KOLTI-161464 format. One line per 2 residues: number of its first residue (from 1); their letters; for each residue x, y, z of C-alpha. Coordinates in steps of 0.001 Angstrom, whole numbers, plus 500000, padded with zeros to 6 digits. Layout:
% residues N
NUM) a) X/Y/Z  ...;
//
This chain:
% residues 337
1) mk) 700122/381920/032900  698069/378608/034434;
3) lm) 701216/378306/036903  700761/382546/037767;
5) kl) 696780/381978/038393  697527/379299/040602;
7) ll) 699997/380787/042546  697671/383892/042850;
9) ii) 694999/381617/044429  697314/380221/046783;
11) ti) 698838/383626/048103  695040/384622/048322;
13) vl) 694525/381829/050381  697023/382255/052430;
15) ls) 696751/385590/053195  693229/385322/053814;
17) gv) 693987/382676/056233  696493/385100/058042;
19) gf) 693977/388014/058298  691601/385064/059478;
21) ag) 693764/384253/062692  695150/387592/063320;
23) qt) 691337/388578/064382  691368/386259/067331;
25) vd) 691853/388344/070171  689220/390906/068467;
27) nv) 686684/387595/068003  686599/386551/071079;
29) ka) 686155/389893/072523  683210/390546/070500;
31) kg) 681158/387349/071198  681973/388629/075303;
33) fv) 683873/384533/075904  686941/381740/075016;
35) qa) 685491/379324/072989  687465/376086/073999;
37) ga) 688159/372547/072907  688060/370402/075899;
39) ng) 688092/366612/076058  685271/366016/077919;
41) dl) 685627/362452/079260  689189/362805/081170;
43) fg) 688643/362524/084624  690820/365326/086265;
45) fg) 692133/366993/082974  688320/367943/081129;
47) kp) 685315/366899/082196  681789/367956/083299;
49) de) 681206/366915/087125  677404/365057/087831;
51) kg) 676089/368784/087886  677283/369597/084858;
53) iw) 680230/371907/085598  683848/371458/084162;
55) rg) 686198/370283/085870  689742/369451/085284;
57) ld) 693739/370719/084845  693033/371382/081190;
59) vd) 689605/373376/081916  691454/376069/084662;
61) tg) 693825/376784/081762  690858/377773/079765;
63) ra) 689371/379314/082346  692837/381559/083172;
65) ia) 693129/382439/079747  689301/384029/079726;
67) aa) 690655/385788/083500  693290/387452/081268;
69) vf) 691214/388445/078639  687947/389484/080615;
71) gd) 688872/389571/084216  686037/386969/084701;
73) as) 686797/383119/084733  683797/382272/084068;
75) ki) 683305/383557/080390  684360/380748/078882;
77) kf) 682457/377681/076758  683764/374430/076337;
79) ip) 683113/372582/073352  683282/368374/074124;
81) lt) 685667/367195/070988  687438/363891/069960;
83) av) 691175/363451/070007  690215/363370/065565;
85) qr) 688072/365998/066259  690230/368605/067558;
87) ft) 692901/370044/065069  690101/370229/062410;
89) al) 687848/372213/065145  690770/374926/065638;
91) qs) 692127/375053/062245  688508/375704/061064;
93) ge) 687484/378714/063675  685105/376548/065269;
95) id) 687025/377003/068444  689377/379752/069979;
97) vl) 692019/377574/071510  692493/374098/072104;
99) cr) 692561/372673/075704  692692/369470/075800;
101) na) 695761/367177/076243  697447/367730/073050;
103) tq) 701182/366644/072442  703176/368895/070954;
105) tl) 705492/367473/067724  706970/368806/064876;
107) gr) 704009/368227/062520  701962/369769/064393;
109) ds) 703735/372746/064572  704427/372808/060710;
111) el) 701752/370676/058705  699256/371692/060634;
113) gl) 699767/374499/061100  699270/375137/064794;
115) df) 700932/377092/067788  701678/375788/070593;
117) aq) 702209/377562/073723  703895/376837/077582;
119) vn) 703281/373288/078523  700710/372555/081408;
121) yy) 702019/368829/081709  704461/366927/081080;
123) dg) 703622/363663/080027  704643/360165/079063;
125) qg) 702602/356717/077523  702312/354198/079615;
127) fl) 700278/351010/079983  697062/350621/081902;
129) vp) 696351/346570/082769  694853/344310/085124;
131) kk) 696504/343381/088233  695551/339856/087807;
133) mk) 697618/339766/084517  700653/340093/087060;
135) lk) 702819/341954/084429  705681/343159/085541;
137) na) 706534/345500/082469  705770/346270/079012;
139) kq) 708460/343929/077093  705810/340834/078284;
141) ld) 703310/341873/076334  704482/340163/072907;
143) ga) 700621/339612/071226  698110/341820/073790;
145) tv) 695113/343295/072351  695784/347084/072758;
147) cv) 692916/349893/072861  693993/352872/071752;
149) lp) 692831/355873/070494  693108/356848/066850;
151) gt) 694762/360299/065465  696883/360353/068478;
153) tt) 700732/360155/068563  699684/357326/071233;
155) el) 698579/355318/068426  701768/355745/066805;
157) nv) 704165/355426/069784  702716/351812/070423;
159) ad) 703114/350530/066928  706922/351986/067068;
161) yf) 707405/350298/070736  706326/347050/069312;
163) rv) 707887/346706/066034  711322/347803/067969;
165) nk) 711165/345352/070497  710374/342668/068020;
167) mk) 706482/341896/069548  703583/341614/068288;
169) mk) 699934/343701/068770  696187/343702/068060;
171) pv) 695076/347078/068063  691636/348065/069038;
173) vi) 690824/351452/067792  688358/353218/069485;
175) en) 687954/356957/068900  685551/357982/071975;
177) na) 688006/358019/075382  684946/356581/077319;
179) el) 683829/354579/075003  687343/352715/074982;
181) ak) 687887/352811/078303  684696/350712/078505;
183) af) 685742/348280/075872  689352/347990/077929;
185) fa) 687113/347348/081321  685027/344872/079383;
187) gr) 687791/342732/078585  688014/343611/074802;
189) cd) 691779/344251/074964  694230/343417/077373;
191) vl) 695817/346278/078347  694585/350213/076977;
193) ts) 697939/352605/075984  697902/356581/076564;
195) da) 699325/359123/078371  699933/358226/081952;
197) sq) 698182/360777/083393  695570/359769/080810;
199) la) 695690/356017/082387  695158/357653/085542;
201) gi) 692089/359122/085171  690814/356185/083100;
203) ra) 691800/354181/086165  690067/356741/088663;
205) va) 686497/356071/087530  686884/352173/086509;
207) pk) 684228/350211/088467  687144/348889/090882;
209) pd) 690273/351329/090115  692111/348852/092402;
211) dy) 691896/346127/090002  694027/347338/087880;
213) vi) 697873/348881/087524  699481/351152/085252;
215) lp) 702970/349501/084483  706073/351397/084869;
217) di) 707590/351501/081803  707327/355203/079882;
219) is) 707799/354715/076177  707348/358479/074912;
221) ke) 708029/362228/075852  704378/363752/076177;
223) pl) 704162/367586/076247  700541/368728/076837;
225) ap) 700385/372178/075708  696730/374286/074575;
227) av) 696990/375193/071225  695880/378067/068757;
229) rh) 695957/378412/065028  699307/379691/063567;
231) gd) 700113/383013/062535  698074/385263/065613;
233) nq) 700825/386429/067849  699032/388701/069994;
235) wk) 696848/385197/070935  699641/382991/071296;
237) di) 700885/385485/073661  698259/385980/076025;
239) vn) 697294/382029/075672  701086/381237/076371;
241) ys) 701461/383745/079139  698286/382944/080758;
243) vl) 699748/379246/081689  702901/381091/082782;
245) am) 701489/383160/085100  700137/380459/087416;
247) ie) 704150/379189/087117  705578/382464/088160;
249) ae) 702797/382672/090702  703384/379660/092141;
251) el) 706879/380671/092403  706360/384190/093800;
253) gi) 704595/382572/096890  701456/384001/095012;
255) ts) 698776/382099/095696  694489/382513/095418;
257) kn) 694371/383227/099205  696891/385823/099623;
259) vd) 696844/387708/096145  694886/390453/097472;
261) em) 697839/390857/100877  700703/390458/098041;
263) lk) 699573/393459/096501  701091/395493/099199;
265) sa) 704454/393227/098542  707359/395793/098238;
267) np) 708859/393040/095855  709341/394676/092155;
269) av) 708852/391601/090703  705564/390702/092500;
271) qr) 704785/394411/091465  705689/393803/088155;
273) fl) 703443/390932/088189  700343/391733/089769;
275) gv) 699875/395099/087647  700952/397609/090742;
277) ap) 703898/398752/088662  702314/398979/085029;
279) gn) 703266/397475/082027  702838/393634/081692;
281) gk) 699643/394272/080412  699619/397295/078054;
283) al) 702348/394509/076538  699965/392528/075743;
285) gl) 696742/394352/075374  695410/393750/078248;
287) ne) 694073/395194/081600  697184/395412/084102;
289) kw) 694937/393243/086565  695037/390185/083974;
291) ay) 697819/388194/085832  695827/389087/089498;
293) ni) 692597/387855/088034  694308/384812/087089;
295) ik) 695426/383667/090829  692472/385350/092379;
297) qv) 690101/383647/090303  691678/380111/088961;
299) gn) 695066/379847/091565  698883/379685/090651;
301) yg) 699719/376006/089108  700527/373949/092382;
303) ev) 696862/375355/093431  695398/373453/090107;
305) fe) 697674/371061/089938  696506/369629/093135;
307) rn) 692684/370408/092750  692544/368338/089993;
309) vg) 695180/365723/089619  697346/366031/092783;
311) kn) 698343/363529/095609  694798/363956/097925;
313) tp) 692649/363350/094146  691138/359985/092949;
315) lk) 694398/360488/090077  697049/360557/092840;
317) le) 699640/361936/090919  703120/363159/092098;
319) rg) 704355/366442/090980  707031/364713/089151;
321) ln) 708389/366366/086290  705458/368992/086759;
323) al) 706917/370504/089777  708715/374182/089747;
325) wk) 712380/373839/088644  713617/374960/091734;
327) ng) 711941/371106/093420  713362/369376/090428;
329) gl) 710838/370326/087842  710842/371778/084359;
331) my) 708105/374153/085057  709606/377370/084501;
333) sp) 708285/381138/083020  710749/383460/081659;
335) pf) 711102/386946/083811  707543/389042/083590;
337) r) 708738/392567/083115;
//
């Protein structure tokens, strides 16, 4: 009898959780904006500028979602979250979507009850060290003091790396990204480890960026993607295809500057994508101009990349794995039809 009651309670909890998750689109529309979890202190990905305006690749991902839902990329509010806070905030419903350089893993997909959308940045973990140490590779870090964020794949990966290579390390664990960087620049640790893109962002705001170098070693795969709560297929589809729309637009040659002219295109793929030929909007429960609004207001993936982290920014990142598939990268969208 007690077992039956317990099973009933568990069933009710699970069903209520699914019901909660399934209401995301309606809840977002009712309040009039998307609530997104963001980094808050990572230059190039998620951080307010000197005027308080949020900037970054992850920020633009969030704005693309708002443009898809509301036709207005400004209808979004960003909540700064640490690595430890981010998943709890999503699970509890404090945010609608997590746009905060989070790595998709099996455990997070299953045990944490999350769904990851299309990857918006393919990354890998690396090491940032002072140039004066004159290190050539990570194998020379035996005995190093290592600055690392808790609650991340980074923390687990670096422990595995040192163990496998029979090396010793002393971790310095600090929850806040900005404080971790300060500790590193102040000399509290020999090396800072994180996703290579984060290291580029941290180095870009260093007192003397040229005094630091990112070692060539990449020790992990870090597919970074927006995340939503498990169980809400419509919301997952909207978030997923908002990212894919930016990738597809780049492949089709549609930019924020030529999107209005492209409305006249005779290409059926362009007509379907921009909503001239209806169908895609209805399939997602959105206005047929949803993809047009993303590109007009936010830009295609190439524009977003170059604006925030590309070679003409302080991060100076090459496209690499984040190039379109036809250019040797991994960015690939399924057909929009």
